PDB file of N, CA, C and O in Angstrom:
ATOM      1  N   MET A   1       0.783  -1.193   0.065  1.00  0.00           N
ATOM      2  CA  MET A   1       0.033   0.032  -0.121  1.00  0.00           C
ATOM      3  C   MET A   1       0.794   1.332  -0.027  1.00  0.00           C
ATOM      4  O   MET A   1       1.678   1.366   0.829  1.00  0.00           O
ATOM      5  N   ALA A   2       0.616   2.310  -0.697  1.00  0.00           N
ATOM      6  CA  ALA A   2       1.289   3.501  -0.885  1.00  0.00           C
ATOM      7  C   ALA A   2       1.097   4.301   0.372  1.00  0.00           C
ATOM      8  O   ALA A   2       0.046   4.251   1.011  1.00  0.00           O
ATOM      9  N   GLU A   3       2.222   5.109   0.751  1.00  0.00           N
ATOM     10  CA  GLU A   3       2.135   6.186   1.829  1.00  0.00           C
ATOM     11  C   GLU A   3       1.107   7.282   1.261  1.00  0.00           C
ATOM     12  O   GLU A   3       0.981   7.502   0.057  1.00  0.00           O
ATOM     13  N   PRO A   4       0.439   7.895   2.194  1.00  0.00           N
ATOM     14  CA  PRO A   4      -0.359   9.104   1.726  1.00  0.00           C
ATOM     15  C   PRO A   4       0.684  10.380   1.501  1.00  0.00           C
ATOM     16  O   PRO A   4       1.767  10.566   2.057  1.00  0.00           O
ATOM     17  N   LEU A   5       0.063  11.135   0.586  1.00  0.00           N
ATOM     18  CA  LEU A   5       0.874  12.512   0.484  1.00  0.00           C
ATOM     19  C   LEU A   5       0.753  13.198   1.649  1.00  0.00           C
ATOM     20  O   LEU A   5      -0.305  13.182   2.278  1.00  0.00           O
ATOM     21  N   ALA A   6       1.974  13.963   2.112  1.00  0.00           N
ATOM     22  CA  ALA A   6       1.874  14.845   3.103  1.00  0.00           C
ATOM     23  C   ALA A   6       1.248  16.121   2.840  1.00  0.00           C
ATOM     24  O   ALA A   6       1.346  16.564   1.696  1.00  0.00           O
ATOM     25  N   VAL A   7       0.595  16.809   3.750  1.00  0.00           N
ATOM     26  CA  VAL A   7      -0.169  18.173   3.493  1.00  0.00           C
ATOM     27  C   VAL A   7       0.904  19.067   2.775  1.00  0.00           C
ATOM     28  O   VAL A   7       2.076  19.120   3.147  1.00  0.00           O
ATOM     29  N   GLY A   8       0.483  19.641   1.901  1.00  0.00           N
ATOM     30  CA  GLY A   8       1.229  20.610   0.996  1.00  0.00           C
ATOM     31  C   GLY A   8       2.027  20.151  -0.100  1.00  0.00           C
ATOM     32  O   GLY A   8       2.620  20.903  -0.874  1.00  0.00           O
ATOM     33  N   THR A   9       2.033  18.652  -0.161  1.00  0.00           N
ATOM     34  CA  THR A   9       2.839  18.210  -1.156  1.00  0.00           C
ATOM     35  C   THR A   9       1.993  18.173  -2.565  1.00  0.00           C
ATOM     36  O   THR A   9       0.827  17.790  -2.666  1.00  0.00           O
ATOM     37  N   THR A  10       2.790  18.632  -3.582  1.00  0.00           N
ATOM     38  CA  THR A  10       2.250  18.667  -4.983  1.00  0.00           C
ATOM     39  C   THR A  10       1.986  17.187  -5.524  1.00  0.00           C
ATOM     40  O   THR A  10       2.799  16.264  -5.575  1.00  0.00           O
ATOM     41  N   ALA A  11       0.594  17.192  -5.929  1.00  0.00           N
ATOM     42  CA  ALA A  11      -0.016  16.009  -6.324  1.00  0.00           C
ATOM     43  C   ALA A  11       0.845  15.487  -7.581  1.00  0.00           C
ATOM     44  O   ALA A  11       1.385  16.339  -8.287  1.00  0.00           O
ATOM     45  N   PRO A  12       1.011  13.993  -7.920  1.00  0.00           N
ATOM     46  CA  PRO A  12       1.651  13.527  -9.043  1.00  0.00           C
ATOM     47  C   PRO A  12       0.659  13.802 -10.258  1.00  0.00           C
ATOM     48  O   PRO A  12      -0.557  13.960 -10.152  1.00  0.00           O
ATOM     49  N   GLU A  13       1.333  13.827 -11.317  1.00  0.00           N
ATOM     50  CA  GLU A  13       0.688  14.035 -12.589  1.00  0.00           C
ATOM     51  C   GLU A  13      -0.377  12.749 -12.801  1.00  0.00           C
ATOM     52  O   GLU A  13      -0.083  11.582 -12.542  1.00  0.00           O
ATOM     53  N   LEU A  14      -1.485  13.137 -13.249  1.00  0.00           N
ATOM     54  CA  LEU A  14      -2.428  12.000 -13.630  1.00  0.00           C
ATOM     55  C   LEU A  14      -3.495  12.457 -14.644  1.00  0.00           C
ATOM     56  O   LEU A  14      -3.789  13.647 -14.762  1.00  0.00           O
ATOM     57  N   THR A  15      -3.997  11.597 -15.282  1.00  0.00           N
ATOM     58  CA  THR A  15      -5.081  11.882 -16.354  1.00  0.00           C
ATOM     59  C   THR A  15      -6.179  10.997 -16.108  1.00  0.00           C
ATOM     60  O   THR A  15      -5.970   9.784 -16.102  1.00  0.00           O
ATOM     61  N   LEU A  16      -7.430  11.502 -15.884  1.00  0.00           N
ATOM     62  CA  LEU A  16      -8.542  10.760 -15.717  1.00  0.00           C
ATOM     63  C   LEU A  16      -9.784  11.314 -16.694  1.00  0.00           C
ATOM     64  O   LEU A  16      -9.773  12.394 -17.285  1.00  0.00           O
ATOM     65  N   PRO A  17     -10.747  10.422 -16.720  1.00  0.00           N
ATOM     66  CA  PRO A  17     -11.961  10.915 -17.729  1.00  0.00           C
ATOM     67  C   PRO A  17     -12.818  11.820 -16.834  1.00  0.00           C
ATOM     68  O   PRO A  17     -13.089  11.662 -15.644  1.00  0.00           O
ATOM     69  N   SER A  18     -13.195  12.836 -17.698  1.00  0.00           N
ATOM     70  CA  SER A  18     -14.210  13.696 -16.972  1.00  0.00           C
ATOM     71  C   SER A  18     -15.549  13.078 -16.839  1.00  0.00           C
ATOM     72  O   SER A  18     -15.646  11.876 -17.088  1.00  0.00           O
ATOM     73  N   HIS A  19     -16.691  13.816 -16.444  1.00  0.00           N
ATOM     74  CA  HIS A  19     -17.862  13.176 -16.322  1.00  0.00           C
ATOM     75  C   HIS A  19     -18.335  12.977 -17.748  1.00  0.00           C
ATOM     76  O   HIS A  19     -19.258  12.174 -17.887  1.00  0.00           O
ATOM     77  N   LEU A  20     -17.835  13.600 -18.884  1.00  0.00           N
ATOM     78  CA  LEU A  20     -18.333  13.486 -20.394  1.00  0.00           C
ATOM     79  C   LEU A  20     -17.417  12.341 -20.942  1.00  0.00           C
ATOM     80  O   LEU A  20     -17.643  11.946 -22.085  1.00  0.00           O
ATOM     81  N   GLY A  21     -16.418  11.787 -20.230  1.00  0.00           N
ATOM     82  CA  GLY A  21     -15.669  10.747 -20.678  1.00  0.00           C
ATOM     83  C   GLY A  21     -14.396  11.282 -21.486  1.00  0.00           C
ATOM     84  O   GLY A  21     -13.602  10.526 -22.045  1.00  0.00           O
ATOM     85  N   GLU A  22     -14.290  12.763 -21.479  1.00  0.00           N
ATOM     86  CA  GLU A  22     -13.092  13.230 -22.147  1.00  0.00           C
ATOM     87  C   GLU A  22     -11.898  13.195 -21.073  1.00  0.00           C
ATOM     88  O   GLU A  22     -12.124  13.323 -19.870  1.00  0.00           O
ATOM     89  N   PRO A  23     -10.611  13.011 -21.597  1.00  0.00           N
ATOM     90  CA  PRO A  23      -9.512  12.928 -20.545  1.00  0.00           C
ATOM     91  C   PRO A  23      -9.152  14.413 -20.183  1.00  0.00           C
ATOM     92  O   PRO A  23      -8.998  15.377 -20.933  1.00  0.00           O
ATOM     93  N   VAL A  24      -9.062  14.320 -18.809  1.00  0.00           N
ATOM     94  CA  VAL A  24      -8.534  15.746 -18.178  1.00  0.00           C
ATOM     95  C   VAL A  24      -7.046  15.430 -17.381  1.00  0.00           C
ATOM     96  O   VAL A  24      -6.878  14.448 -16.659  1.00  0.00           O
ATOM     97  N   SER A  25      -6.283  16.192 -17.589  1.00  0.00           N
ATOM     98  CA  SER A  25      -5.023  15.886 -16.860  1.00  0.00           C
ATOM     99  C   SER A  25      -4.731  17.005 -15.879  1.00  0.00           C
ATOM    100  O   SER A  25      -4.948  18.193 -16.117  1.00  0.00           O
ATOM    101  N   LEU A  26      -4.200  16.502 -14.711  1.00  0.00           N
ATOM    102  CA  LEU A  26      -4.192  17.436 -13.593  1.00  0.00           C
ATOM    103  C   LEU A  26      -3.271  18.676 -13.947  1.00  0.00           C
ATOM    104  O   LEU A  26      -3.512  19.777 -13.453  1.00  0.00           O
ATOM    105  N   SER A  27      -2.200  18.471 -14.825  1.00  0.00           N
ATOM    106  CA  SER A  27      -1.290  19.686 -15.186  1.00  0.00           C
ATOM    107  C   SER A  27      -2.268  20.673 -16.017  1.00  0.00           C
ATOM    108  O   SER A  27      -2.056  21.874 -15.854  1.00  0.00           O
ATOM    109  N   SER A  28      -3.287  20.307 -16.866  1.00  0.00           N
ATOM    110  CA  SER A  28      -4.016  21.187 -17.420  1.00  0.00           C
ATOM    111  C   SER A  28      -4.743  22.179 -16.543  1.00  0.00           C
ATOM    112  O   SER A  28      -5.026  23.310 -16.937  1.00  0.00           O
ATOM    113  N   LEU A  29      -5.038  21.718 -15.338  1.00  0.00           N
ATOM    114  CA  LEU A  29      -5.770  22.533 -14.367  1.00  0.00           C
ATOM    115  C   LEU A  29      -4.867  23.414 -13.382  1.00  0.00           C
ATOM    116  O   LEU A  29      -5.361  24.266 -12.644  1.00  0.00           O
ATOM    117  N   ARG A  30      -3.572  23.145 -13.436  1.00  0.00           N
ATOM    118  CA  ARG A  30      -2.611  23.944 -12.705  1.00  0.00           C
ATOM    119  C   ARG A  30      -2.539  25.470 -12.998  1.00  0.00           C
ATOM    120  O   ARG A  30      -2.483  25.825 -14.175  1.00  0.00           O
ATOM    121  N   GLY A  31      -2.537  26.275 -12.128  1.00  0.00           N
ATOM    122  CA  GLY A  31      -2.252  27.689 -12.335  1.00  0.00           C
ATOM    123  C   GLY A  31      -3.559  28.373 -12.682  1.00  0.00           C
ATOM    124  O   GLY A  31      -3.479  29.538 -13.074  1.00  0.00           O
ATOM    125  N   ALA A  32      -4.865  27.752 -12.581  1.00  0.00           N
ATOM    126  CA  ALA A  32      -6.063  28.406 -12.763  1.00  0.00           C
ATOM    127  C   ALA A  32      -6.345  29.309 -11.645  1.00  0.00           C
ATOM    128  O   ALA A  32      -6.496  28.788 -10.540  1.00  0.00           O
ATOM    129  N   GLN A  33      -6.437  30.553 -11.754  1.00  0.00           N
ATOM    130  CA  GLN A  33      -6.465  31.559 -10.740  1.00  0.00           C
ATOM    131  C   GLN A  33      -7.947  31.329  -9.938  1.00  0.00           C
ATOM    132  O   GLN A  33      -9.062  31.263 -10.456  1.00  0.00           O
ATOM    133  N   GLY A  34      -7.595  31.231  -8.541  1.00  0.00           N
ATOM    134  CA  GLY A  34      -8.942  31.236  -7.550  1.00  0.00           C
ATOM    135  C   GLY A  34      -9.660  29.974  -7.720  1.00  0.00           C
ATOM    136  O   GLY A  34     -10.815  29.899  -7.303  1.00  0.00           O
ATOM    137  N   LYS A  35      -8.993  28.776  -8.400  1.00  0.00           N
ATOM    138  CA  LYS A  35      -9.613  27.594  -8.550  1.00  0.00           C
ATOM    139  C   LYS A  35      -8.966  26.456  -7.744  1.00  0.00           C
ATOM    140  O   LYS A  35      -7.753  26.249  -7.783  1.00  0.00           O
ATOM    141  N   ASN A  36      -9.800  25.749  -7.036  1.00  0.00           N
ATOM    142  CA  ASN A  36      -9.200  24.555  -6.377  1.00  0.00           C
ATOM    143  C   ASN A  36      -9.593  23.229  -7.085  1.00  0.00           C
ATOM    144  O   ASN A  36     -10.675  23.149  -7.666  1.00  0.00           O
ATOM    145  N   VAL A  37      -8.758  22.232  -7.042  1.00  0.00           N
ATOM    146  CA  VAL A  37      -9.177  21.091  -7.883  1.00  0.00           C
ATOM    147  C   VAL A  37      -9.194  19.786  -6.651  1.00  0.00           C
ATOM    148  O   VAL A  37      -8.248  19.518  -5.910  1.00  0.00           O
ATOM    149  N   VAL A  38     -10.442  19.140  -6.676  1.00  0.00           N
ATOM    150  CA  VAL A  38     -10.536  18.186  -5.834  1.00  0.00           C
ATOM    151  C   VAL A  38     -10.567  16.785  -6.612  1.00  0.00           C
ATOM    152  O   VAL A  38     -11.306  16.748  -7.596  1.00  0.00           O
ATOM    153  N   VAL A  39      -9.957  15.801  -6.332  1.00  0.00           N
ATOM    154  CA  VAL A  39      -9.992  14.562  -7.019  1.00  0.00           C
ATOM    155  C   VAL A  39     -10.377  13.579  -5.857  1.00  0.00           C
ATOM    156  O   VAL A  39      -9.742  13.402  -4.817  1.00  0.00           O
ATOM    157  N   PHE A  40     -11.444  13.029  -6.211  1.00  0.00           N
ATOM    158  CA  PHE A  40     -12.189  12.206  -5.287  1.00  0.00           C
ATOM    159  C   PHE A  40     -12.195  10.791  -5.767  1.00  0.00           C
ATOM    160  O   PHE A  40     -12.788  10.555  -6.820  1.00  0.00           O
ATOM    161  N   PHE A  41     -11.544   9.717  -5.050  1.00  0.00           N
ATOM    162  CA  PHE A  41     -11.683   8.484  -5.450  1.00  0.00           C
ATOM    163  C   PHE A  41     -12.545   7.680  -4.433  1.00  0.00           C
ATOM    164  O   PHE A  41     -12.480   7.830  -3.212  1.00  0.00           O
ATOM    165  N   TYR A  42     -13.316   6.856  -5.050  1.00  0.00           N
ATOM    166  CA  TYR A  42     -14.180   6.073  -4.255  1.00  0.00           C
ATOM    167  C   TYR A  42     -14.434   4.688  -4.819  1.00  0.00           C
ATOM    168  O   TYR A  42     -14.436   4.455  -6.027  1.00  0.00           O
ATOM    169  N   PRO A  43     -14.653   3.759  -3.849  1.00  0.00           N
ATOM    170  CA  PRO A  43     -14.826   2.258  -4.320  1.00  0.00           C
ATOM    171  C   PRO A  43     -16.062   2.264  -5.170  1.00  0.00           C
ATOM    172  O   PRO A  43     -16.970   3.094  -5.130  1.00  0.00           O
ATOM    173  N   LEU A  44     -15.951   1.154  -5.987  1.00  0.00           N
ATOM    174  CA  LEU A  44     -17.288   0.789  -6.635  1.00  0.00           C
ATOM    175  C   LEU A  44     -18.483   0.395  -5.612  1.00  0.00           C
ATOM    176  O   LEU A  44     -18.228  -0.217  -4.574  1.00  0.00           O
ATOM    177  N   ASP A  45     -19.674   0.741  -5.928  1.00  0.00           N
ATOM    178  CA  ASP A  45     -20.686   0.535  -5.016  1.00  0.00           C
ATOM    179  C   ASP A  45     -20.926  -0.946  -4.541  1.00  0.00           C
ATOM    180  O   ASP A  45     -21.697  -1.167  -3.607  1.00  0.00           O
ATOM    181  N   TRP A  46     -20.262  -1.956  -5.190  1.00  0.00           N
ATOM    182  CA  TRP A  46     -20.642  -3.273  -4.740  1.00  0.00           C
ATOM    183  C   TRP A  46     -19.358  -3.776  -3.979  1.00  0.00           C
ATOM    184  O   TRP A  46     -19.351  -4.916  -3.513  1.00  0.00           O
ATOM    185  N   THR A  47     -18.212  -2.896  -3.838  1.00  0.00           N
ATOM    186  CA  THR A  47     -17.075  -3.364  -3.093  1.00  0.00           C
ATOM    187  C   THR A  47     -17.354  -3.218  -1.535  1.00  0.00           C
ATOM    188  O   THR A  47     -18.165  -2.395  -1.109  1.00  0.00           O
ATOM    189  N   PRO A  48     -16.709  -3.977  -0.802  1.00  0.00           N
ATOM    190  CA  PRO A  48     -16.786  -4.051   0.689  1.00  0.00           C
ATOM    191  C   PRO A  48     -16.104  -3.165   1.517  1.00  0.00           C
ATOM    192  O   PRO A  48     -15.841  -3.413   2.694  1.00  0.00           O
ATOM    193  N   VAL A  49     -15.750  -1.926   0.812  1.00  0.00           N
ATOM    194  CA  VAL A  49     -14.904  -0.900   1.563  1.00  0.00           C
ATOM    195  C   VAL A  49     -15.951  -0.007   2.233  1.00  0.00           C
ATOM    196  O   VAL A  49     -15.598   0.943   2.932  1.00  0.00           O
TER     197      VAL A  49
END
C-alpha cells in the first residue's frame, strides 16, 4: 500500500476521464487563478470498503 501524501505536497501528474468521458490531466488545471481542484476516489458501490 502506498503512503499518503503529506499536506502541502504537490500531487503527482495524472489523467482521468471527466464526467463526459473526455481525458483531463491534472497539469492542465494547474495555475487556474482562484480555482481549487478536488480529486475524489471512491470504491465501486459493490465493493466491501
